[in-house]
N, C-alpha and C positions, 0 to 999 in steps of 0.2 A: 504494500500500500504506500503510495507516494505521500510526501509531506503535504502537498496541496490538497490531496484527497482527505487526509486526516484532519487538516484544519477546517475544511468544508463540513466534515462530519461533526466536529466539536462545536463549530460556530453556526450550525443550522438554526433557523428561527424556531422558537418554541411552539409546541402544540397549544391550542387555545385552552386546554384543560389545565395548563400550568399558570395561567394568568393570575388567579387569586393568590397563589403562593408567591409569585414574583412581586405582585403589588404589596403583599404583606411584608415580605423580606425587605423590599425597597423602603417601605414606610418605617420599619424598625431602624434601618441604616440612616435614614434622614433624621429621625428623632435622636439617634445616638450621636450623629454628627453635630447636632445643635448643643450637645452637652459636652463641654471640654473634658477630654480624657475618658469619656464613657466607653465601656466595653460593648455597649449595645451596637455601636457602629460596626465593629468587626463581626459581631454575631450576625447582624442583618446582612452585611455584605457577603459573608461566607454562605449563608443560607440562600441568598439570591443567586450566587454563582453556582451552587449545587443544583438549584432548580432549573437554571438555564441549561445546564448539562443534562440533567435527567429528562426534561421535557423536550429535548431537541427533536426535530422532526425533519430529517433530511429527505431530499428527493431521491427516488430510486428508479433504476432502469429495468423494467420488467420484461423478461423474454416474451416475444410476440407470438411464438409458434403455438397454435391451438393444441389443447390436450395436455399441457404441462401443469403440474400442481406445484405452486410456488409457496415458499415458506411464509407462513402468516406472521412470523415474528423473528426478531433478532435473538440470538442466544446460542445455547449449545444443546444438542440432542441428548436427552437422558433416558429415553425409552423408544424402542421400535419393536412392537409386538402386537399380536391380534388382541382386540378388546371389544366389548359391546359398547356402542355409543350411549350417551346419557339417555335414560328411559324417557325423560320429559320431551325428547324430540320425536318420539314415536317412529324410530327407524327400524324397529324390530330387535329380536334377541340374538341375531346371528353375529358372531365376532367378525371384525374386519381389521385390516391393518391400521394401527394408530402410531403416529409420530408425535412424541411429546418434546416440546422445546422449553427449557428453563431459562428465564430471563433474570439476570442479577441486576442490582441497582445501577450497574455501570452500562447496561445495554439500553438501546433505544426501545421504548415501551409502546410505540405505536403499532397497532395490529393492522394487517393487510389481508385482503381477500385472496385466497389461493387459486381460484379458477373462475372463469365466467359462469354466470348463472343467475338464478332468482332466489332470494331469501324466502323460504316457505315457513320457517318457524324461528322465533326468538324466545328463549325460555331462561328465566333467571331462577337460580336456586340458592337459598341460604345454606351455609355450612361452616365448617371449621376453617382455621387459618394455620395449618401445619406447613412445614417447610415444603415449598412447591417443587423441590427437586426429588422428593420422595414419591414413589409410585402411587401410594394411597391418596395423594393430593387430587388425582383425577376423579376419585369417587367421593372423598370426604370434604373437600374444600368448597367454599363459596364459589359459584361459577355462573357464567352466562354462556349459554350454548346456542349456536346458530345451525340450522339445517339449510343447505343451499342445493337447489336442484339444477343440475347441469343441463346443457342444451340437448343431451341425448336422453334425458329423463331420469338418469340416476342421481342419487343423493349423496352428499358428503356432509360431514359435521365439522365445525370449528368451535372450540371451547376456550373461552377466556377464564382462567382460573386464578383466584386470589392466592397470594403467598403468605409467608410468615408475618410480614409487616404491611402487606397490601391491604387496604381497607376500602377501595373504591374501584369498581369496574365500570367503564363507560363504553357504551355501544351506540353508534350513530346511525345504524341502519334499522329498518323496520320490515315486518313481514310484507312481502310483495315487492320489495326493492330489487331492481335490476342492478347487478354488480359485475365488475370486470376484475380480472386478475390484477393485483397490485394496488387496487383502490384501498384507501384508508377506511377502516370501519370502526375503530375504537382505540382505547388505550387503557392500560391497567397501571394504577399508581403504585410505585415502590415495590419492586420484586414480585415476580409472578411466574405463570406458566401458560403456554398455549398448546392445545392438542389439536391435531388434524386427523380425522377419521376418513380414510380413503374409501372409494366404492369397492364393493365386493369384486374380487378378481384382479385388483390392482395392487402390486407390491411396491413398497418404497425402494428407492435407489440409494438411500443414505443409511448410515450406521450410527450407533451410539458413540458419542464423543465428538462428532462433527460440529463445526460452528455454522450457523445459518445467518443469512442476511435477509430480513423481511422484505418481501417484494422482489427478490432477485434469485435466491437459491432455489434450484429445482429439487423437489423432494420425490416426485414420481412422474410417470409418463403414461398416458392412456394408450399409447402405441406399443407399450411393452407390458402387457398383462401377463404376470408370471405366477399365477396361483392365488388362491383365496387367503 
């Protein structure tokens, strides 16, 4: 990664979800600056700088070839295995391949659509806040699940999962929304996980431990169905 690319990533404009935090941190810094020798200035400045970094929302170049499943989040892959989609989506009890991506507080937290289609279901479920890198986070943690119907009629699921310190999941799409691969659809505040459930018969092209770039990394390919 070039220095210029790294700087563009760090200095990307913040997602709108970060505005309340940035305004709050800036206000504390201004208040602290008005008081000579106040530690409030440094506290406010440090918090504002962290929020600028955490809520950064860089532009991404999504592969244009139809049939590719694109990573819905930045992070590293912690699980690649068959699993049943969240029951609230009504996609049935049959296991399908799931790719789970863990996002640390250092990763970009904007979520992106993995493939073209129509959102058929958005379902929020309250739950726990265990470490999102653990496998049980997929079933136990608070989550927001989306079902997306692809153009060939098959369904996939994308699940935003709260982490150990995450306390807010934001989703910007609604049932009936037409979405395209790479579109932004939400954000999870402060450490989280995003799971992608592929259609039956499509196997992931990635392995545990790989790093993903949301909106760019290819996770699977419809032209390469290699088993259920």
